[in-house]
N, C-alpha and C positions, 0 to 999 in steps of 0.2 A: 504493500500499500506506499502512494505515497504520505510525505507527514501530513499536506491537508486533508487528510481522511479521519473523520472525524470515529471517537470509539461507536459511535452509533451504526454509522455506515460498515466499520471493520466487522462489529458484532451481526449485523445483518447478511454481510458477505459472507463470511464464515457460516452460519445458519441456512442461507443458499444453497452453501457447495456442498453441506451435509446433507441436505435434505435431500438432493438430485443423485448424490450415493448411493446413500438408503433406497432411494426411487426406482434407481437404476438395476443396484447390484443383488437386490433381492436378498439382503442378508448374507452377502457373499462377504462382507467387511464386518470384523467383530470389533471393539471396543475402540471405534473409529475416534478419531481427534482430527480438528481441523485448525491447524494453526495461521492465521495472517501473519505475515511477517513484512515488511518495506519492499513491495515491488513482485513480491510473491505468496505462496499459501502451500504450506508443508501439511501432508497428511501421513496419519501414522494409525499405527493398530494392527490386525493380521486377519489373512487369509488363509483357505484351506488349498487354494489355486491360484496359478497365475491369472488365471483367466477372470476372477473377481479381479485382482489388483489392478488388470488392465480397465474395465469395469470403471472403476472409481476412478483411473485418472481419467479418460474419456470423460467420463461426468464432470469433474471440478474444471476439465480445459472448456466445456460447453458451458459454464457456472461464471468463469473469471474471466470468458473475453483476453485479453492482455497480457494479464500477470502469468509469472513461471508458474510453476506447475511441480512443487519434488514429492516425489510420493516416496514414501519412506513405511506404507504399509508389506509386513513380513510377509512371506508364504509360509505355510509351514504343513 
């Protein structure tokens, strides 16, 4: 996020990203956390498959627009 984004805007972005991931991954990602940072969004949690991790990446990219998405979801 750039420094001009308010706390409300950052929270709204994190909620939008999380909601989209949960909707599109059909529960494939557990313990999901969306961490908004300046210029990027970081995803953490676990998935039982690389497919679930990829679904999360695509959903976050769609929700974030031009922000960088770092997917740190662990596949176990």
